[in-house]
N, C-alpha and C positions, 0 to 999 in steps of 0.2 A: 414410852407409854403416855398417852394423853389423859387428861381428866377434865371434868366440867365442874365449875364452882358456881354457886348462886342459882337463881331461878333458871330453869331450862325448859324448852319445849320439846316435843317429840322429835322434830328434825335434828335438833342439837344432840339429843340422846342417841339417835341413829348414827349420826356422823361419829360421835365418840365411840359407840359400840363397834362400828365397822372398823375403825382404826385399831381398837383393842384386839379384835378377833383376827384382823389381818396380820398384826405383829406377832400373834401367837401361832400363825401358820395354818389357820382355818381356811379351807379351800374357797368357801363362798361366804365371805364375811358380811356383806351387805344383806344377802338373802337370809342368813341365819339371824342377823340382828332384827330384821323385819319380822321374821317368824316368832322370835322371842318376845318382841314388843306386842305383837298381835295376841300371843298367848296370854301375856300379862293383862292386856286390856279386854280379853274375852271376846275377840272378834277374829274373823279370818284375815289372812294377809291381804286379800283383795279389798276387804272392807276397810282395813287400815289405810291402804294406799288411797282409796277413794276419799276417806276422811281427811287425809293430809292434803290432797289436791284441793279440797274445798276449804282448807284452813280451819277445820273443826278441832276442838280440844278433845283429845283421846285419853288424856292422863287424869283428868279430874283435878279437884282442889287438893292441896297438901293436907295430909292427915294431922290431926291435933297433936302437938308435941313434936312434930317432925322438924328437922333442920330446915332452914329457909330454902324453899324451892324443892325440897325432897319429900314428896308425898309417898304414900304406900306403893303405888304402881312403879314410881321411879326406883325406890329402894329394892323392890322385888326384881325389877329389870336389871339393875346393876349386879345383884347377886347372881342372877342367871348368866349374865354375860361373863362374870368371873369364872363360873363353873365351865362355861363353854370354852373360854380361853384356856382352861386347864385340860381341854380336849375330852370333856365328858360329852357323850353323844347328844346331839340336838334332840333326838327322839326321846331320850331319857328325861330331858328337861321339860319337854312339852307333854310327855306321857302318851304320845301317839305317833304312828307312822303311816303314811299313805301307801296303799297297795292297790293298783288299778283304780277302781271306783270306791274303794273302802278306806275307812280310817280305823286302824287297829290299835288297841291298847298295847303298849310295850313298856319295858323298863328293865332294870337289872335282873338278870337271870334268864333272859330270852333273847334269841338272835333277832336283830332288827331286820325285817325284810328289805331286800334290795330291789332297785328297778329292773336289774337284769333277770331276776326271777319272775317278773311279770311275763316275760316272753315264754318261759317254761310253762307257766300257768296257761298261756294262750294256746299252746299245743294241746294240752289236756282239755281245755275248754272246747276247742274246735272239734276234737274227736268225740267228746261227750255230746256236743250238739248233733253231730252226724248220726251217732248211734241212737240218740233219743228221737230224732226225726224219723228214723227207720222203724224203731221198735216201741216207741212211746216212753221209754225210760233208758237210763244209762247208769250202771253201777261204777262208781269211781272211788278209789282208795288213795289217800295221801299218807305216805310212810315218812316218819320223822317230821311231823307237821309243824313243830316249833310254835309260833304264835297262832297257827291256824290259817295263815295267809292264803296258801294255794287252795286248800279245802274250801275256804269261805268264798274265794273268787269263783270256783266252779259252782258251788252251791247257789250263789246269788245270781249267777249269769246264765245258768243252763236250766231251763224248765224241764222237769222230768229227771233230773240228776239225783241219784241217791248216793250221798257222799259220806264216806267213813274216813276217820283220821286217827292216827295213833302217835303218841309222844311218850318217851320213856322218862325224861328228866322231870322231876317233880315241880321245879320252879317254872319251866316252860309250859308244862301241862296246866298249871294254874292260870297262866296268861291265856292259853288257848281256850280254857273253860270260860273265861270272862268274855273273850271275843265271840265264841260260839253262841253264848247266851245273848249277846248284843246284836247278833246278825241272823235272825230267822229269815226264811224266805217269805214270799208273799202269802203263803198258806199258813205260816207260823211254824213250819217244820224247821228242824235244826240239823246241823252236821252231827253224825254219830261219832262222838269222841271217846276214846279209851286211853288209859295210861298203860303202857306195856312196851315190850320189845318188838320193834317193827319186823324183826325176822320171824317172829312166831305168832303174831296177832292175826285175828280174823280168820281162823281156820274154818269157821262155818261158811266163809265166802269162797273157799278154794274152788277154782275153776269156773267162777261165775262173774268175774269182774271184767268190765269193758276197758277200763283205763286204770293204770297204776302210775302215779306220779310221785316224785320224791326230790327233795333238796336235802340230801343227807350230809353229815359231816364228811369232808373229803380232803382237807388240807393235810399234806404230809407232815410228819413230826418235826422235820428240820426246816420247814418253811414258815417263818414268822410273818404274819400279815404286815403289809407296809403301812396301812392306815393305823394311826395311833389309837383312834377310837375302837377299832376292831381288836387290836392286840391287847388293849387294856380292859375293855369292857364287855365284848361279846363272850359268852361262856365257852370255855374250851371244849366242853362236851358237844357243842354245836359246830365247832370248827374242825377239829382234828379227827380224821377218818381212820386212824390206826394203821398199823403195818408200815413197812418202809416206803410204800408208794402212796399212803393215805387212802387206799381203796379197800381196806379190809371191811369196814362197815358197809360201803357200797356193794361189795360182793354179797354180803348177807341180804341186803335190800333187794338186789337183783334176783337172788334165789327165791325170796319171798314173792316178788312180782311174778315170777314164772309160776309159782304155786297158785297164786290168786287169779291170774288171768285166764279167760276163756281163749280157746284157739282163735287167733286173729285179733286178740286184744292188744292194746297199745301200751308200751312202757316208755316213760319219759323220765330222765334223771339228769339233774344239774351236776356239772363238774367244773373243775378249774380249766382255764384255757390251755394249759400245758398238758392236760390229761386226756385229750380227745382220742388219741390212738390207743392209749391204755384202757380207756373206758369202753371203746368198741371191742377191743380184744377181750375184756372182762365179760361182756355180754355174750359175745360169740363163743367163748370157751364153754359156756353152759350147754350148748347144743340145743337149747330150748326156744331160741328165737330165730326169726329170719335174720339175714345179715344186718347188723346194726349200722346206723348212719349218724353222722354228727350234724347238728344244726347250730346256727350262730345266734348271738344276741343282737340287739339293735346297733351295736358298734361294729359288728362283723367278726367278733371274736368267737371261736368255737367253745360253746358253753353247755351243750347238752347232748346226751346220747339218746337216740330214739330207735325203738325196735318193736316188731310185732311178734307175739307169741306164736310159735308154730305148733304142730299137732303132736310133737314128741312127748311121750310120757315121762314123768319125773321118776328117775331111778334113785331110790334112797341109798345113801352111802353107808354101807354096813360097818365101816370102820369108825363112824362118828358116834 
């Protein structure tokens, strides 16, 4: 492990931080170091890069009483680097996560949205656009919304979308509330957010929704996530889908989607890349959708099941 003594500039700090994070096994040490320094300095990463290219001082003068060369920004930066080296998620340290064109507030207690989920959101957005263009509006429901990422992407990108979202976990719902309040659309309207069980929510919308989208918990109980940040810091309630195959929660979400969707409405659900066949079988087993298909993320991995609601009526299970 390296260290820096005496007066330092931003470039020296970045070299030190990159080495620290690399030795700790962080996948993108230089990028993370730049993002942390930008966060400490209150600028964007691009602004930081531009300032460094021009040779500008981004750290300011040392605070009174600080060790030589160790101003408040440097001290904060070193502390954040130490936490990142301990594999605390970068997004928890900066308090935000990018998702499509949005910056979402995140932290302990909520699942950090991933780039692959942006493609799931795109499928929902494309369908909502199509429906809104034809009918003037589109009703979209996001089940297991977490931080509100998918719901807010649809809400802010599709004019005429009426978006509803539900989250059961109290901590995640609090984060979603914050994000919904921070991202009204151009008219000032917001996503309709409720706290509740995704399997039973929005009964007043039964049979009227054009799109149902979900990134539910789906990790099997014996599959520990490989990423240290995910395994240690993402809430288990957002990861593990219950049942031996991890699809017990998704089965309930799928039944809810069938209840909510109008005939011809689209269902989109994220799953693990090894669950493509099982996810299609899960949807097809309901008899309430046209044959399900698998779609891939940007890396070509099978990551979502997509199906349209057919006209079959839902027959309630008298044994339940």
